[in-house]
Jmol script that loads the backbone (N, CA, C; Angstrom):
load data "model"
ATOM      1  N   MET A   1      90.657  75.154  20.872  1.00  0.00           N
ATOM      2  CA  MET A   1      91.411  73.932  20.767  1.00  0.00           C
ATOM      3  C   MET A   1      92.859  74.283  20.467  1.00  0.00           C
ATOM      4  N   ARG A   2      93.753  73.692  21.227  1.00  0.00           N
ATOM      5  CA  ARG A   2      95.171  73.939  21.035  1.00  0.00           C
ATOM      6  C   ARG A   2      95.713  73.074  19.897  1.00  0.00           C
ATOM      7  N   LEU A   3      96.887  73.401  19.415  1.00  0.00           N
ATOM      8  CA  LEU A   3      97.454  72.748  18.243  1.00  0.00           C
ATOM      9  C   LEU A   3      97.665  71.247  18.456  1.00  0.00           C
ATOM     10  N   PHE A   4      98.261  70.858  19.587  1.00  0.00           N
ATOM     11  CA  PHE A   4      98.577  69.449  19.828  1.00  0.00           C
ATOM     12  C   PHE A   4      97.676  68.841  20.899  1.00  0.00           C
ATOM     13  N   GLU A   5      96.509  69.390  21.106  1.00  0.00           N
ATOM     14  CA  GLU A   5      95.631  68.898  22.160  1.00  0.00           C
ATOM     15  C   GLU A   5      95.239  67.448  21.904  1.00  0.00           C
ATOM     16  N   GLY A   6      95.382  66.610  22.944  1.00  0.00           N
ATOM     17  CA  GLY A   6      95.042  65.201  22.835  1.00  0.00           C
ATOM     18  C   GLY A   6      96.170  64.336  22.305  1.00  0.00           C
ATOM     19  N   THR A   7      97.347  64.900  22.065  1.00  0.00           N
ATOM     20  CA  THR A   7      98.496  64.137  21.582  1.00  0.00           C
ATOM     21  C   THR A   7      99.560  64.107  22.674  1.00  0.00           C
ATOM     22  N   PRO A   8     100.603  63.278  22.531  1.00  0.00           N
ATOM     23  CA  PRO A   8     101.674  63.267  23.544  1.00  0.00           C
ATOM     24  C   PRO A   8     102.463  64.577  23.596  1.00  0.00           C
ATOM     25  N   PHE A   9     102.341  65.432  22.584  1.00  0.00           N
ATOM     26  CA  PHE A   9     103.083  66.682  22.547  1.00  0.00           C
ATOM     27  C   PHE A   9     102.302  67.853  23.156  1.00  0.00           C
ATOM     28  N   ASP A  10     101.139  67.558  23.720  1.00  0.00           N
ATOM     29  CA  ASP A  10     100.279  68.592  24.288  1.00  0.00           C
ATOM     30  C   ASP A  10     100.923  69.193  25.535  1.00  0.00           C
ATOM     31  N   ARG A  11     101.054  70.514  25.552  1.00  0.00           N
ATOM     32  CA  ARG A  11     101.523  71.236  26.730  1.00  0.00           C
ATOM     33  C   ARG A  11     100.482  72.288  27.073  1.00  0.00           C
ATOM     34  N   PRO A  12      99.742  72.111  28.170  1.00  0.00           N
ATOM     35  CA  PRO A  12      98.711  73.091  28.517  1.00  0.00           C
ATOM     36  C   PRO A  12      99.339  74.458  28.820  1.00  0.00           C
ATOM     37  N   PRO A  13      98.602  75.515  28.556  1.00  0.00           N
ATOM     38  CA  PRO A  13      99.156  76.862  28.774  1.00  0.00           C
ATOM     39  C   PRO A  13      99.353  77.161  30.257  1.00  0.00           C
ATOM     40  N   HIS A  14     100.455  77.865  30.556  1.00  0.00           N
ATOM     41  CA  HIS A  14     100.795  78.245  31.926  1.00  0.00           C
ATOM     42  C   HIS A  14     100.724  79.770  32.067  1.00  0.00           C
ATOM     43  N   CYS A  15     100.476  80.212  33.283  1.00  0.00           N
ATOM     44  CA  CYS A  15     100.435  81.654  33.590  1.00  0.00           C
ATOM     45  C   CYS A  15     101.851  82.207  33.545  1.00  0.00           C
ATOM     46  N   GLU A  16     102.026  83.395  32.989  1.00  0.00           N
ATOM     47  CA  GLU A  16     103.340  84.016  32.906  1.00  0.00           C
ATOM     48  C   GLU A  16     103.798  84.556  34.254  1.00  0.00           C
ATOM     49  N   CYS A  17     102.861  84.875  35.137  1.00  0.00           N
ATOM     50  CA  CYS A  17     103.208  85.462  36.439  1.00  0.00           C
ATOM     51  C   CYS A  17     103.600  84.402  37.465  1.00  0.00           C
ATOM     52  N   CYS A  18     102.713  83.426  37.693  1.00  0.00           N
ATOM     53  CA  CYS A  18     102.935  82.456  38.774  1.00  0.00           C
ATOM     54  C   CYS A  18     103.448  81.112  38.278  1.00  0.00           C
ATOM     55  N   GLY A  19     103.350  80.821  37.006  1.00  0.00           N
ATOM     56  CA  GLY A  19     103.847  79.577  36.456  1.00  0.00           C
ATOM     57  C   GLY A  19     102.890  78.407  36.575  1.00  0.00           C
ATOM     58  N   ARG A  20     101.722  78.593  37.181  1.00  0.00           N
ATOM     59  CA  ARG A  20     100.744  77.522  37.297  1.00  0.00           C
ATOM     60  C   ARG A  20      99.985  77.363  35.980  1.00  0.00           C
ATOM     61  N   LEU A  21      99.229  76.268  35.905  1.00  0.00           N
ATOM     62  CA  LEU A  21      98.351  76.095  34.751  1.00  0.00           C
ATOM     63  C   LEU A  21      97.329  77.227  34.741  1.00  0.00           C
ATOM     64  N   GLU A  22      96.911  77.639  33.568  1.00  0.00           N
ATOM     65  CA  GLU A  22      95.949  78.742  33.478  1.00  0.00           C
ATOM     66  C   GLU A  22      94.639  78.411  34.171  1.00  0.00           C
ATOM     67  N   SER A  23      94.258  77.139  34.188  1.00  0.00           N
ATOM     68  CA  SER A  23      93.019  76.757  34.865  1.00  0.00           C
ATOM     69  C   SER A  23      93.153  76.833  36.383  1.00  0.00           C
ATOM     70  N   GLU A  24      94.387  76.791  36.926  1.00  0.00           N
ATOM     71  CA  GLU A  24      94.623  76.843  38.368  1.00  0.00           C
ATOM     72  C   GLU A  24      95.161  78.193  38.827  1.00  0.00           C
ATOM     73  N   CYS A  25      95.378  79.113  37.929  1.00  0.00           N
ATOM     74  CA  CYS A  25      95.985  80.407  38.240  1.00  0.00           C
ATOM     75  C   CYS A  25      95.052  81.240  39.122  1.00  0.00           C
ATOM     76  N   VAL A  26      95.630  81.922  40.104  1.00  0.00           N
ATOM     77  CA  VAL A  26      94.862  82.788  40.992  1.00  0.00           C
ATOM     78  C   VAL A  26      95.312  84.246  40.875  1.00  0.00           C
ATOM     79  N   CYS A  27      96.123  84.556  39.895  1.00  0.00           N
ATOM     80  CA  CYS A  27      96.596  85.934  39.695  1.00  0.00           C
ATOM     81  C   CYS A  27      95.430  86.827  39.280  1.00  0.00           C
ATOM     82  N   PRO A  28      95.412  88.080  39.749  1.00  0.00           N
ATOM     83  CA  PRO A  28      94.345  88.994  39.312  1.00  0.00           C
ATOM     84  C   PRO A  28      94.532  89.362  37.837  1.00  0.00           C
ATOM     85  N   PRO A  29      93.438  89.629  37.140  1.00  0.00           N
ATOM     86  CA  PRO A  29      93.581  90.002  35.729  1.00  0.00           C
ATOM     87  C   PRO A  29      94.284  91.349  35.608  1.00  0.00           C
ATOM     88  N   PRO A  30      95.001  91.560  34.527  1.00  0.00           N
ATOM     89  CA  PRO A  30      95.708  92.839  34.364  1.00  0.00           C
ATOM     90  C   PRO A  30      94.717  93.993  34.207  1.00  0.00           C
ATOM     91  N   GLU A  31      95.116  95.143  34.712  1.00  0.00           N
ATOM     92  CA  GLU A  31      94.278  96.337  34.595  1.00  0.00           C
ATOM     93  C   GLU A  31      94.227  96.781  33.136  1.00  0.00           C
ATOM     94  N   PRO A  32      93.046  97.135  32.625  1.00  0.00           N
ATOM     95  CA  PRO A  32      92.967  97.594  31.241  1.00  0.00           C
ATOM     96  C   PRO A  32      93.633  98.963  31.099  1.00  0.00           C
ATOM     97  N   LEU A  33      94.205  99.178  29.946  1.00  0.00           N
ATOM     98  CA  LEU A  33      94.859 100.445  29.648  1.00  0.00           C
ATOM     99  C   LEU A  33      93.803 101.528  29.520  1.00  0.00           C
ATOM    100  N   ARG A  34      93.912 102.596  30.289  1.00  0.00           N
ATOM    101  CA  ARG A  34      92.965 103.710  30.241  1.00  0.00           C
ATOM    102  C   ARG A  34      93.716 104.977  29.844  1.00  0.00           C
ATOM    103  N   ILE A  35      93.159 105.696  28.900  1.00  0.00           N
ATOM    104  CA  ILE A  35      93.712 106.971  28.475  1.00  0.00           C
ATOM    105  C   ILE A  35      93.055 108.053  29.320  1.00  0.00           C
ATOM    106  N   PRO A  36      93.833 108.936  29.951  1.00  0.00           N
ATOM    107  CA  PRO A  36      93.225 109.996  30.766  1.00  0.00           C
ATOM    108  C   PRO A  36      92.318 110.889  29.914  1.00  0.00           C
ATOM    109  N   PRO A  37      91.185 111.325  30.473  1.00  0.00           N
ATOM    110  CA  PRO A  37      90.256 112.150  29.697  1.00  0.00           C
ATOM    111  C   PRO A  37      90.867 113.463  29.199  1.00  0.00           C
ATOM    112  N   ASP A  38      91.809 114.041  29.953  1.00  0.00           N
ATOM    113  CA  ASP A  38      92.368 115.326  29.524  1.00  0.00           C
ATOM    114  C   ASP A  38      93.275 115.199  28.305  1.00  0.00           C
ATOM    115  N   GLN A  39      93.578 113.979  27.878  1.00  0.00           N
ATOM    116  CA  GLN A  39      94.390 113.765  26.678  1.00  0.00           C
ATOM    117  C   GLN A  39      93.541 113.396  25.466  1.00  0.00           C
ATOM    118  N   GLN A  40      92.208 113.500  25.588  1.00  0.00           N
ATOM    119  CA  GLN A  40      91.317 113.113  24.500  1.00  0.00           C
ATOM    120  C   GLN A  40      90.399 114.269  24.137  1.00  0.00           C
ATOM    121  N   THR A  41      90.047 114.330  22.873  1.00  0.00           N
ATOM    122  CA  THR A  41      89.133 115.356  22.384  1.00  0.00           C
ATOM    123  C   THR A  41      87.880 114.679  21.852  1.00  0.00           C
ATOM    124  N   ALA A  42      86.739 115.109  22.364  1.00  0.00           N
ATOM    125  CA  ALA A  42      85.454 114.568  21.925  1.00  0.00           C
ATOM    126  C   ALA A  42      84.842 115.536  20.914  1.00  0.00           C
ATOM    127  N   ARG A  43      84.385 115.016  19.796  1.00  0.00           N
ATOM    128  CA  ARG A  43      83.734 115.812  18.755  1.00  0.00           C
ATOM    129  C   ARG A  43      82.229 115.618  18.868  1.00  0.00           C
ATOM    130  N   LEU A  44      81.492 116.701  19.005  1.00  0.00           N
ATOM    131  CA  LEU A  44      80.043 116.641  19.151  1.00  0.00           C
ATOM    132  C   LEU A  44      79.367 117.147  17.889  1.00  0.00           C
ATOM    133  N   THR A  45      78.361 116.419  17.438  1.00  0.00           N
ATOM    134  CA  THR A  45      77.562 116.848  16.294  1.00  0.00           C
ATOM    135  C   THR A  45      76.109 116.485  16.541  1.00  0.00           C
ATOM    136  N   ILE A  46      75.236 117.169  15.828  1.00  0.00           N
ATOM    137  CA  ILE A  46      73.816 116.832  15.844  1.00  0.00           C
ATOM    138  C   ILE A  46      73.474 116.344  14.444  1.00  0.00           C
ATOM    139  N   GLU A  47      72.882 115.159  14.381  1.00  0.00           N
ATOM    140  CA  GLU A  47      72.498 114.575  13.094  1.00  0.00           C
ATOM    141  C   GLU A  47      70.994 114.412  13.031  1.00  0.00           C
ATOM    142  N   LYS A  48      70.475 114.532  11.842  1.00  0.00           N
ATOM    143  CA  LYS A  48      69.044 114.354  11.625  1.00  0.00           C
ATOM    144  C   LYS A  48      68.816 112.950  11.080  1.00  0.00           C
ATOM    145  N   ARG A  49      67.928 112.208  11.723  1.00  0.00           N
ATOM    146  CA  ARG A  49      67.616 110.849  11.313  1.00  0.00           C
ATOM    147  C   ARG A  49      66.273 110.830  10.602  1.00  0.00           C
ATOM    148  N   LYS A  50      65.835 109.644  10.207  1.00  0.00           N
ATOM    149  CA  LYS A  50      64.568 109.560   9.496  1.00  0.00           C
ATOM    150  C   LYS A  50      63.421 110.011  10.403  1.00  0.00           C
ATOM    151  N   ASN A  51      62.370 110.462   9.796  1.00  0.00           N
ATOM    152  CA  ASN A  51      61.194 111.018  10.472  1.00  0.00           C
ATOM    153  C   ASN A  51      61.510 112.301  11.230  1.00  0.00           C
ATOM    154  N   GLY A  52      62.608 112.961  10.899  1.00  0.00           N
ATOM    155  CA  GLY A  52      62.931 114.248  11.500  1.00  0.00           C
ATOM    156  C   GLY A  52      63.512 114.182  12.895  1.00  0.00           C
ATOM    157  N   LYS A  53      63.847 113.014  13.389  1.00  0.00           N
ATOM    158  CA  LYS A  53      64.423 112.881  14.730  1.00  0.00           C
ATOM    159  C   LYS A  53      65.855 113.391  14.722  1.00  0.00           C
ATOM    160  N   ARG A  54      66.232 114.054  15.801  1.00  0.00           N
ATOM    161  CA  ARG A  54      67.597 114.567  15.926  1.00  0.00           C
ATOM    162  C   ARG A  54      68.336 113.792  17.008  1.00  0.00           C
ATOM    163  N   VAL A  55      69.632 113.566  16.761  1.00  0.00           N
ATOM    164  CA  VAL A  55      70.466 112.768  17.652  1.00  0.00           C
ATOM    165  C   VAL A  55      71.776 113.512  17.861  1.00  0.00           C
ATOM    166  N   THR A  56      72.242 113.576  19.106  1.00  0.00           N
ATOM    167  CA  THR A  56      73.553 114.132  19.420  1.00  0.00           C
ATOM    168  C   THR A  56      74.566 113.000  19.380  1.00  0.00           C
ATOM    169  N   VAL A  57      75.629 113.156  18.584  1.00  0.00           N
ATOM    170  CA  VAL A  57      76.622 112.099  18.388  1.00  0.00           C
ATOM    171  C   VAL A  57      77.967 112.568  18.935  1.00  0.00           C
ATOM    172  N   ILE A  58      78.605 111.684  19.708  1.00  0.00           N
ATOM    173  CA  ILE A  58      79.936 111.956  20.257  1.00  0.00           C
ATOM    174  C   ILE A  58      80.921 111.053  19.535  1.00  0.00           C
ATOM    175  N   ARG A  59      81.909 111.660  18.889  1.00  0.00           N
ATOM    176  CA  ARG A  59      82.933 110.918  18.149  1.00  0.00           C
ATOM    177  C   ARG A  59      84.313 111.301  18.676  1.00  0.00           C
ATOM    178  N   GLY A  60      85.302 110.511  18.275  1.00  0.00           N
ATOM    179  CA  GLY A  60      86.685 110.845  18.590  1.00  0.00           C
ATOM    180  C   GLY A  60      87.223 110.188  19.840  1.00  0.00           C
ATOM    181  N   LEU A  61      86.430 109.372  20.526  1.00  0.00           N
ATOM    182  CA  LEU A  61      86.907 108.681  21.718  1.00  0.00           C
ATOM    183  C   LEU A  61      87.174 107.222  21.357  1.00  0.00           C
ATOM    184  N   PRO A  62      88.420 106.753  21.477  1.00  0.00           N
ATOM    185  CA  PRO A  62      88.719 105.369  21.096  1.00  0.00           C
ATOM    186  C   PRO A  62      88.095 104.381  22.071  1.00  0.00           C
ATOM    187  N   ALA A  63      87.649 103.254  21.554  1.00  0.00           N
ATOM    188  CA  ALA A  63      87.012 102.234  22.388  1.00  0.00           C
ATOM    189  C   ALA A  63      88.027 101.507  23.259  1.00  0.00           C
ATOM    190  N   GLU A  64      89.298 101.421  22.830  1.00  0.00           N
ATOM    191  CA  GLU A  64      90.295 100.667  23.574  1.00  0.00           C
ATOM    192  C   GLU A  64      90.676 101.326  24.893  1.00  0.00           C
ATOM    193  N   GLY A  65      90.772 102.636  24.927  1.00  0.00           N
ATOM    194  CA  GLY A  65      91.259 103.316  26.127  1.00  0.00           C
ATOM    195  C   GLY A  65      90.176 103.904  26.993  1.00  0.00           C
ATOM    196  N   ASN A  66      88.919 103.613  26.727  1.00  0.00           N
ATOM    197  CA  ASN A  66      87.813 104.212  27.463  1.00  0.00           C
ATOM    198  C   ASN A  66      86.807 103.161  27.896  1.00  0.00           C
ATOM    199  N   ASP A  67      86.028 103.518  28.892  1.00  0.00           N
ATOM    200  CA  ASP A  67      84.884 102.710  29.304  1.00  0.00           C
ATOM    201  C   ASP A  67      83.655 103.366  28.679  1.00  0.00           C
ATOM    202  N   LEU A  68      83.449 103.134  27.376  1.00  0.00           N
ATOM    203  CA  LEU A  68      82.359 103.804  26.666  1.00  0.00           C
ATOM    204  C   LEU A  68      80.979 103.421  27.188  1.00  0.00           C
ATOM    205  N   PRO A  69      80.704 102.158  27.559  1.00  0.00           N
ATOM    206  CA  PRO A  69      79.380 101.871  28.129  1.00  0.00           C
ATOM    207  C   PRO A  69      79.127 102.625  29.439  1.00  0.00           C
ATOM    208  N   GLY A  70      80.143 102.767  30.272  1.00  0.00           N
ATOM    209  CA  GLY A  70      80.002 103.531  31.509  1.00  0.00           C
ATOM    210  C   GLY A  70      79.795 105.005  31.239  1.00  0.00           C
ATOM    211  N   LEU A  71      80.532 105.533  30.265  1.00  0.00           N
ATOM    212  CA  LEU A  71      80.375 106.938  29.884  1.00  0.00           C
ATOM    213  C   LEU A  71      78.996 107.185  29.307  1.00  0.00           C
ATOM    214  N   LEU A  72      78.492 106.261  28.499  1.00  0.00           N
ATOM    215  CA  LEU A  72      77.147 106.380  27.940  1.00  0.00           C
ATOM    216  C   LEU A  72      76.109 106.427  29.052  1.00  0.00           C
ATOM    217  N   ALA A  73      76.220 105.546  30.031  1.00  0.00           N
ATOM    218  CA  ALA A  73      75.262 105.526  31.138  1.00  0.00           C
ATOM    219  C   ALA A  73      75.296 106.825  31.920  1.00  0.00           C
ATOM    220  N   GLN A  74      76.484 107.366  32.129  1.00  0.00           N
ATOM    221  CA  GLN A  74      76.616 108.621  32.870  1.00  0.00           C
ATOM    222  C   GLN A  74      75.995 109.787  32.108  1.00  0.00           C
ATOM    223  N   ILE A  75      76.231 109.853  30.812  1.00  0.00           N
ATOM    224  CA  ILE A  75      75.673 110.942  29.999  1.00  0.00           C
ATOM    225  C   ILE A  75      74.161 110.817  29.916  1.00  0.00           C
ATOM    226  N   LYS A  76      73.650 109.603  29.735  1.00  0.00           N
ATOM    227  CA  LYS A  76      72.204 109.398  29.653  1.00  0.00           C
ATOM    228  C   LYS A  76      71.513 109.839  30.941  1.00  0.00           C
ATOM    229  N   SER A  77      72.101 109.521  32.086  1.00  0.00           N
ATOM    230  CA  SER A  77      71.466 109.896  33.345  1.00  0.00           C
ATOM    231  C   SER A  77      71.526 111.411  33.572  1.00  0.00           C
ATOM    232  N   GLN A  78      72.608 112.051  33.153  1.00  0.00           N
ATOM    233  CA  GLN A  78      72.721 113.498  33.320  1.00  0.00           C
ATOM    234  C   GLN A  78      71.785 114.259  32.387  1.00  0.00           C
ATOM    235  N   CYS A  79      71.567 113.718  31.188  1.00  0.00           N
ATOM    236  CA  CYS A  79      70.720 114.394  30.203  1.00  0.00           C
ATOM    237  C   CYS A  79      69.253 113.995  30.331  1.00  0.00           C
ATOM    238  N   GLY A  80      68.976 112.896  30.974  1.00  0.00           N
ATOM    239  CA  GLY A  80      67.603 112.425  31.077  1.00  0.00           C
ATOM    240  C   GLY A  80      67.049 111.991  29.737  1.00  0.00           C
ATOM    241  N   ALA A  81      67.901 111.373  28.940  1.00  0.00           N
ATOM    242  CA  ALA A  81      67.496 110.946  27.599  1.00  0.00           C
ATOM    243  C   ALA A  81      68.066 109.559  27.331  1.00  0.00           C
ATOM    244  N   GLY A  82      67.520 108.901  26.333  1.00  0.00           N
ATOM    245  CA  GLY A  82      68.027 107.600  25.920  1.00  0.00           C
ATOM    246  C   GLY A  82      69.251 107.762  25.050  1.00  0.00           C
ATOM    247  N   GLY A  83      69.894 106.661  24.779  1.00  0.00           N
ATOM    248  CA  GLY A  83      71.065 106.701  23.931  1.00  0.00           C
ATOM    249  C   GLY A  83      71.549 105.305  23.622  1.00  0.00           C
ATOM    250  N   SER A  84      72.548 105.233  22.759  1.00  0.00           N
ATOM    251  CA  SER A  84      73.098 103.938  22.391  1.00  0.00           C
ATOM    252  C   SER A  84      74.562 104.100  22.000  1.00  0.00           C
ATOM    253  N   LEU A  85      75.223 102.952  21.875  1.00  0.00           N
ATOM    254  CA  LEU A  85      76.633 102.902  21.532  1.00  0.00           C
ATOM    255  C   LEU A  85      76.776 102.112  20.242  1.00  0.00           C
ATOM    256  N   HIS A  86      77.330 102.733  19.201  1.00  0.00           N
ATOM    257  CA  HIS A  86      77.575 102.076  17.923  1.00  0.00           C
ATOM    258  C   HIS A  86      79.061 102.167  17.634  1.00  0.00           C
ATOM    259  N   GLU A  87      79.752 101.008  17.735  1.00  0.00           N
ATOM    260  CA  GLU A  87      81.202 100.921  17.570  1.00  0.00           C
ATOM    261  C   GLU A  87      81.859 101.880  18.556  1.00  0.00           C
ATOM    262  N   SER A  88      82.452 102.965  18.129  1.00  0.00           N
ATOM    263  CA  SER A  88      83.063 103.910  19.073  1.00  0.00           C
ATOM    264  C   SER A  88      82.333 105.252  19.062  1.00  0.00           C
ATOM    265  N   GLU A  89      81.090 105.264  18.621  1.00  0.00           N
ATOM    266  CA  GLU A  89      80.279 106.490  18.623  1.00  0.00           C
ATOM    267  C   GLU A  89      79.177 106.365  19.658  1.00  0.00           C
ATOM    268  N   ILE A  90      78.993 107.415  20.432  1.00  0.00           N
ATOM    269  CA  ILE A  90      77.915 107.458  21.413  1.00  0.00           C
ATOM    270  C   ILE A  90      76.820 108.343  20.849  1.00  0.00           C
ATOM    271  N   GLU A  91      75.582 107.839  20.863  1.00  0.00           N
ATOM    272  CA  GLU A  91      74.437 108.597  20.363  1.00  0.00           C
ATOM    273  C   GLU A  91      73.481 108.852  21.514  1.00  0.00           C
ATOM    274  N   ILE A  92      73.085 110.117  21.672  1.00  0.00           N
ATOM    275  CA  ILE A  92      72.123 110.524  22.685  1.00  0.00           C
ATOM    276  C   ILE A  92      70.912 111.081  21.960  1.00  0.00           C
ATOM    277  N   GLN A  93      69.719 110.660  22.353  1.00  0.00           N
ATOM    278  CA  GLN A  93      68.499 111.088  21.682  1.00  0.00           C
ATOM    279  C   GLN A  93      68.243 112.569  21.940  1.00  0.00           C
ATOM    280  N   GLY A  94      67.859 113.261  20.888  1.00  0.00           N
ATOM    281  CA  GLY A  94      67.489 114.669  20.999  1.00  0.00           C
ATOM    282  C   GLY A  94      68.665 115.609  20.807  1.00  0.00           C
ATOM    283  N   GLU A  95      68.350 116.892  20.818  1.00  0.00           N
ATOM    284  CA  GLU A  95      69.380 117.926  20.696  1.00  0.00           C
ATOM    285  C   GLU A  95      69.907 118.242  22.090  1.00  0.00           C
ATOM    286  N   GLN A  96      70.894 117.505  22.526  1.00  0.00           N
ATOM    287  CA  GLN A  96      71.446 117.607  23.878  1.00  0.00           C
ATOM    288  C   GLN A  96      72.870 118.164  23.849  1.00  0.00           C
ATOM    289  N   LEU A  97      73.192 118.962  22.856  1.00  0.00           N
ATOM    290  CA  LEU A  97      74.563 119.402  22.646  1.00  0.00           C
ATOM    291  C   LEU A  97      75.133 120.119  23.868  1.00  0.00           C
ATOM    292  N   ASP A  98      74.412 121.075  24.427  1.00  0.00           N
ATOM    293  CA  ASP A  98      74.925 121.842  25.561  1.00  0.00           C
ATOM    294  C   ASP A  98      75.079 120.970  26.808  1.00  0.00           C
ATOM    295  N   ARG A  99      74.086 120.133  27.087  1.00  0.00           N
ATOM    296  CA  ARG A  99      74.163 119.268  28.266  1.00  0.00           C
ATOM    297  C   ARG A  99      75.313 118.276  28.158  1.00  0.00           C
ATOM    298  N   VAL A 100      75.478 117.671  26.988  1.00  0.00           N
ATOM    299  CA  VAL A 100      76.557 116.697  26.791  1.00  0.00           C
ATOM    300  C   VAL A 100      77.904 117.390  26.914  1.00  0.00           C
ATOM    301  N   ARG A 101      78.032 118.598  26.376  1.00  0.00           N
ATOM    302  CA  ARG A 101      79.286 119.343  26.465  1.00  0.00           C
ATOM    303  C   ARG A 101      79.646 119.597  27.934  1.00  0.00           C
ATOM    304  N   VAL A 102      78.668 120.001  28.733  1.00  0.00           N
ATOM    305  CA  VAL A 102      78.923 120.273  30.151  1.00  0.00           C
ATOM    306  C   VAL A 102      79.357 118.999  30.884  1.00  0.00           C
ATOM    307  N   VAL A 103      78.689 117.890  30.613  1.00  0.00           N
ATOM    308  CA  VAL A 103      79.026 116.625  31.274  1.00  0.00           C
ATOM    309  C   VAL A 103      80.439 116.189  30.903  1.00  0.00           C
ATOM    310  N   LEU A 104      80.788 116.248  29.621  1.00  0.00           N
ATOM    311  CA  LEU A 104      82.113 115.819  29.185  1.00  0.00           C
ATOM    312  C   LEU A 104      83.206 116.721  29.743  1.00  0.00           C
ATOM    313  N   GLN A 105      82.948 118.027  29.794  1.00  0.00           N
ATOM    314  CA  GLN A 105      83.946 118.937  30.358  1.00  0.00           C
ATOM    315  C   GLN A 105      84.115 118.724  31.858  1.00  0.00           C
ATOM    316  N   LYS A 106      83.041 118.380  32.556  1.00  0.00           N
ATOM    317  CA  LYS A 106      83.118 118.100  33.988  1.00  0.00           C
ATOM    318  C   LYS A 106      83.958 116.866  34.249  1.00  0.00           C
ATOM    319  N   ILE A 107      83.846 115.856  33.370  1.00  0.00           N
ATOM    320  CA  ILE A 107      84.667 114.644  33.514  1.00  0.00           C
ATOM    321  C   ILE A 107      86.125 114.941  33.195  1.00  0.00           C
ATOM    322  N   GLY A 108      86.370 115.875  32.282  1.00  0.00           N
ATOM    323  CA  GLY A 108      87.747 116.241  31.957  1.00  0.00           C
ATOM    324  C   GLY A 108      88.109 116.139  30.494  1.00  0.00           C
ATOM    325  N   TYR A 109      87.162 115.758  29.642  1.00  0.00           N
ATOM    326  CA  TYR A 109      87.433 115.659  28.210  1.00  0.00           C
ATOM    327  C   TYR A 109      87.528 117.049  27.588  1.00  0.00           C
ATOM    328  N   ARG A 110      88.345 117.167  26.559  1.00  0.00           N
ATOM    329  CA  ARG A 110      88.410 118.415  25.792  1.00  0.00           C
ATOM    330  C   ARG A 110      87.288 118.396  24.763  1.00  0.00           C
ATOM    331  N   VAL A 111      86.513 119.454  24.747  1.00  0.00           N
ATOM    332  CA  VAL A 111      85.408 119.560  23.802  1.00  0.00           C
ATOM    333  C   VAL A 111      85.544 120.900  23.088  1.00  0.00           C
ATOM    334  N   PRO A 112      85.841 120.868  21.769  1.00  0.00           N
ATOM    335  CA  PRO A 112      86.009 122.152  21.050  1.00  0.00           C
ATOM    336  C   PRO A 112      84.699 122.879  20.854  1.00  0.00           C
TER     337      PRO A 112
END
end "model"
wireframe off; spacefill off
backbone 0.3
color backbone group
């Protein structure tokens, strides 16, 4: 709800590019900002969870400049394991440290 919606002072929002009303705008959405993989460093660790399960965790990749759900899907398919995304951490089931390192280096990420 806008501040003056329904009053004589109501001014509907307009597009900055074409000047039309936002509901009538046909401009394409802006491209999201992407950080190149070679400028990012991924930190890999293996953590032990309850019942002795081990999980490979990828940290250090910001959520704003990356397609983390796409990266998760790619890593899961290459490793043949399940995984999940928690905030900006990617978790892969099992001790997949070597496989994940190879996949990330192939994409272009720096992995120490």
